[in-house]
N, C-alpha and C positions, 0 to 999 in steps of 0.2 A: 435964581434957582431953576434948573430945567424942570419942566412939567411933563408927565408921562401918562398917556391914555392907554389902558389895557383892555383888550377885548378877549373875553374868556368863553369857553364852551358851555360851562354849566355853573350851578351854584356852589359846587364843591370847590372849583377853582376860584370863585369869587371870595369865599371865606378864607381859603388858603392865602390868596394874594393880600387880602386886607389884614390878616393876622400875622403873617410872616414876612411877605415881601415889602409891604408898605413901610414898617418900621426899619427894616434892614436898609432899604434904599434911602431912607431919610438920613441915615448915617453918612451917606455919600452925597448929600445935598441934592437928591432927586426927589421931587414931589410926585407921588403916585395918586392920581385921582381914583375915586371909587370905581372898581372894575365893572365893565359893562358886558352883558351877555351879547354874543355875536348874533347877528340877524340870520334867520334861516329861511325867511320868506318876506316878500314885499307885496302887499295886496291893498288896493284902494288907498294908496298913499300912506300906509301904515307898515312899519317894520315889526315882524313877529320874531321874538328872540329866544335863544337857547338851542344849543346843539349845532356846531359848525359843520353842517353836512353839505349844503348847496353853496357853491362858490359865488354865483352872481349876486344874490341879495347881501351876502356878507361883504363882498367887495364894494358894492354900491354904498353901503353904510359907512365903511371905512374911508372911502374916497370923499364922501360927503363931510365926514368929520375932519379930514385933512384940510379941506377947503374952508371949513368954518373956523378952525383954530390954526391959522397959517403962520404963527410966530416961529421964528428961527430956533427958539429955545423950547419948542413944544415937540414931543416925540410920541410915536404910536407903536404899540407892539401887540402881540397876540399870544394866546395860550390855548391852542386847540389841539385835538388829537389826530395823530396819524391814523389811528385805528378807525376803520370804516370811512376814511376820507372819500368824498364823492368823486365820481369819474370826471366831473366838469372842472376839476381843479387844474390850473395851468401847470404844464410840465409833467402831468401824471403819467403819460405813456412812456416818456423818457426815463422817469424815475423808476418805473416798474422793471426796467432792465437792470436796475441796481439793487434788486430785492435781496441779493446775497449779502449785501452790506447795508444794514439799516441806517448807519450814520451817513454814508454817501447818498443814500436814497432820500433821507429827510432834508439834508442840506441842499440837494438838487431842487427839491420842491420849494424850499425857502428862497433860493436864488431866483427861481422862475416867478414866484409871487412878488418879490421885490422888483424885478424887472417889469412885470405887468403893472405894478402900481406906480413906478417911476417917480418916487419921492424919497430922497435920502433920509427923511425923518421917520420913515416907516421901517421898523425892525421886526420882520416876521419871525415867529417862533412856533414850531410844530412839535408837540410832545411825542416822544418815543415811549410807548405807543399810546399811552394815556396816563392820566394823573396817578393812578394806582401803582404804576411802576415804582414811584418814589417810595412807597410804603415798604417795598421789598428791600430797601436799604437797611432795615432793622425790623424784622418780623416779630422780634420779642416784645415789642411795644403793644402788640395786639392783646397781650395778657391784661393790659389795663382796661380792656373792654369785655372782659370775661370770655375771651375766646379760649376754647379747650386746648390744653397743652399738646394733644395729639395733632390738632389742626395747625397749630403754630409750627410744630416740627415738620409737618408735611410741606407747609409753605416755605419754611426756611430751606428745605431741601431743594426747592425750585430755585431759590435765590443763589444757593451754593453751586448750581450747575451752570451759571453764566458769570462772565467777568463784570457785567454791569446789569442792574435791573432793567435798564433801557433796552436790553437785548431780548427780554421776554417777549415772545411772539405776539402777533395780533390776530390769532385765529379766533373764530367765532366762539369757541368754547374754551380757549386757552389764553386769551388776553389776560393781563394782570388782574383786572376786576373780576373776570369770570373765574379765575383760579381762587381768589379770595372767597367769593360767594360759594363756590363748590365745597369749601371746607368750613366756612363760617357764614351761614345763610343770613344772619342778622345784618351783615354789612349791606345787603341790598337795599333795605329800607332805611338804614341809618348812615349811608355813605357821606351825606353832606355834613354830618356831625362827626363821625368816626374819622373820616379821611383827613380833614384839616387838623383835628386834634392829635391824631397819631403822627402826622407830619411835624407838628410842633414839638411833640415828645422826642421824635428822632432828631430834629434840629437841622437847620440849613447846612451847616458844615458837613455833617455826615451824608446827607442827600447829595450835596455837590461832589463830595469825594467819591461817591459810587456812580454818579450819573453825569458823564462828561458833557453831553449835549446840553443838558439843563445848566450845568456849571458855566459853560461858555456863554449862554444867554444871560445869566445873571451878571457875569463879568462884564459883558458888553453894556448892560444897563448901568452898572456901577460907574463905568467910564464916562457916562453922560454928564456926571457931576464935575468932571475935570475941565469941561468946556468953559 
């Protein structure tokens, strides 16, 4: 059975991966280890984790893991945000020329990252633009967390203006999470609880149907079980 290591940006993604992705991939005979927070710094021989901003410590940690677990049936993937990605990321300047098309932009960054890592077992995935985009696949589920109907209607209007929640922009005040917090402030302090639970209520099929970049990543992970 193929084994999969997943590096995630924060605890919200950790819970989401453990509760939704792990059992889903098990159906395809892919064993997902407990998700690990990506490193954001490496000081005095210690990795400091959480928040995939600086590339160097994150890459150092991933390459170290690739060497430690070198089996041909062991794979490595990521779940970090395009939102606020640091300038030291490989291929960043080239990708910025593709800002008009977020899908081409993020795929360009993933290709550059894979080329930099130079290991076919590494499957980079960068979220458009952050985890909260998936929640816009069905804003009605916010009602389960006592979100006011007016707030849900306002957020649903945002979702209705794009062909995919992944196209909701990455502005400092208009990224998906910032939009949710603007209408439902409780989300800010409860995101690690509400986010994964709401995603579970929405369900992977609905999220995949609305978010093609996310769907392509899950499909690629499913295929690991065919080897």
